[in-house]
Structures are given as C-alpha cells and as structure tokens.
C-alpha positions, 0 to 999 in steps of 0.5 A: 124282854127287859133287863134283870138285876142281880143284887151285886149292883147294890154292892156298896149298900150290901157291904154296909149291912143294908139288907137285900130286901131293902135294896130291891124295894128301890126297884119297884118303879123300874122296868125289869123282868127278874131279880137275883139275890146272893146267898152270901149277903143274907144273915143266918138269923134273918135269912128265912124271913127275908126270903119270904118277904122277897118272894112276896115282893117278887109276886107283887111286882111280877118279877121272876126270882133267881138265887145265886148260891156262893158254892161250887156244884161239883166237888171232886167226885161228888155233887155239892151235898147242900143241893137238896137243901137249896132246892127245898129252899127254892121251892118254898120261896118260889125261886125259879132258878139256882146258880152254882159255880161249876167247880171241878167235875173232871172226876164225876162218874156217869153214875153220879151224873145220873143221880144228879139228873134224877134229882133235877128231874124231881123239881121245877127249879132250874139249876145252872152252873157258871164259869168261874174266874179261876182254873175251872173257868178256863174256856177249854175246861168249860167247853169240855165240861159242858160237852160232858154234861150234854152227853150225859143228858143233864138238864143243868143250865149254863150261866154265862158270866161275861166278866169272869172271862177277863180274870182267865185271860179270855176275851168275853166275845171269844168265849161267847162265840164258842159257848153261845148254844149252851147259854141259858142265863146271861150275866152282863158286866164290862171289865177294864184292867180287871175292874168292873166299869159302867156300860157305855153307849159306843159299840162294844162287845156287850152289845154284840153279845146281846144282839146275838143272844137268844131273845128268851134268855134273861140278861142280868146286870151284875156289877156294882153301880152307883145309885145315881147311875143305876136307872141310866144303866138299866135304860141303856140295856133295855134300849139294846134289848128293844133294838134286838127285838125290833130287828127280829 
C-alpha cells in the first residue's frame, strides 16, 4: 500500500483559485494509491466538467477516487437530503467513497437508520462519517454513535481524522486506541498548538497509529504542505507503510 492524497495538501493553491484538477496533475509521477477531492473547492459552473476530467485522470493513473462532502450526514432526526444526489454524482464519476461529517444523530430513529441502510445497500459507493472538531466530535459521542450504527447493522464506514481530535482536547492516539476497530479510512495530520505541522521522522504518535492500522485501510495526507516539501512528506509516509508491510 502507498499513501493517498486529499487535495487539502494544496490549500494555498486552492485558496488562490487554482482548480483541484490542476493541482492533482502535479502528482502524476508520484507514488500514491488514491486521491480525495473536496466539494467546497469546486466552482458550481465548472464542477461537472472538472469531475469528469478528474475521473479520467484517476483512470489513467490507476488512482482510486474519493470525495469529501462539506456537509453533515445526520441532521437532527433526519439524514442529509442531498445524500441521494451525492451518490448519483459519485456513481457517474466512478467515485469509490463519499465522506460526510457525522453531525447530530442522537435523535435518529431506527426507522430512519433502516431507510438509510436500504439506500446504502443499493449503491456500490462507500459512505463514511468523520469525527468533527466540535461537540459532535468528542470521543464519548463518537464511541456511542459508532456503537449505535453497528447495532443498527449500518454499512456506514468511519473516517478517523487524526487532527480533529486536537480541537476537542483529545490525544489522537488515545482516540485511535478506542476506535481502531471501526476505522475504514484514515486521515493523517499532525497538530501542534492547534496548528497543522509537517510530519517528522522522530518517533511520534502518527507512526504508532500507522503501525497498528489494518494494512488494507487507506491513509490520506490531509494538511497544507508547501509544494517544495510535498514529495518528502509523501516519501516519509510511504517509508512507514513499507516498514509496516515488512513487519507483517
């Protein structure tokens, strides 16, 4: 397995109105397994065309295609009404997985969860929920909601965002040890003083987490990286993944 890339690594370019397609084209000679685009950085007028071109790029490069939806899946007593439209968009563009933030599912009924599961069973697109850097993303809530979804036999996956824990006063490694069995996608970033920082070689929590993570779970870099340092960060994580593979 090789590392994967969320377009958040190109944050400076994206904020300067460079398209995600243009950013991703910089990675064609890079050793990665998948890419994840972010819905908030598409322009409505060009989104459909850009998605088609990113789909083509992924097929040419043999990359898996993931998509981050900038919305919550659970909204009070209901499921996000845009789920169906997002699933249709994903199927049209060969997107493997959609990620939503968890949101508030404390009022979700078993009937609503059953309808959601029927919707998920009718598609090949994997849908995951992610821990957020707010009250819904506290460890106790994530644990209880993942247990609820498991009891309901939901096929929702779980994207573990290592960095988001730092905004809810939780050590990422502590959360990882509690939630490891539920993780289906891993978003990797390091945080110091509530700011993202580059990954470093000395022993750190991120290396411990990757060493314990199931080898089939994709690992996405998801933090702003200066262009000149991107290749080194990719190589660093790929080395860690190779060491893990060798140890199996």
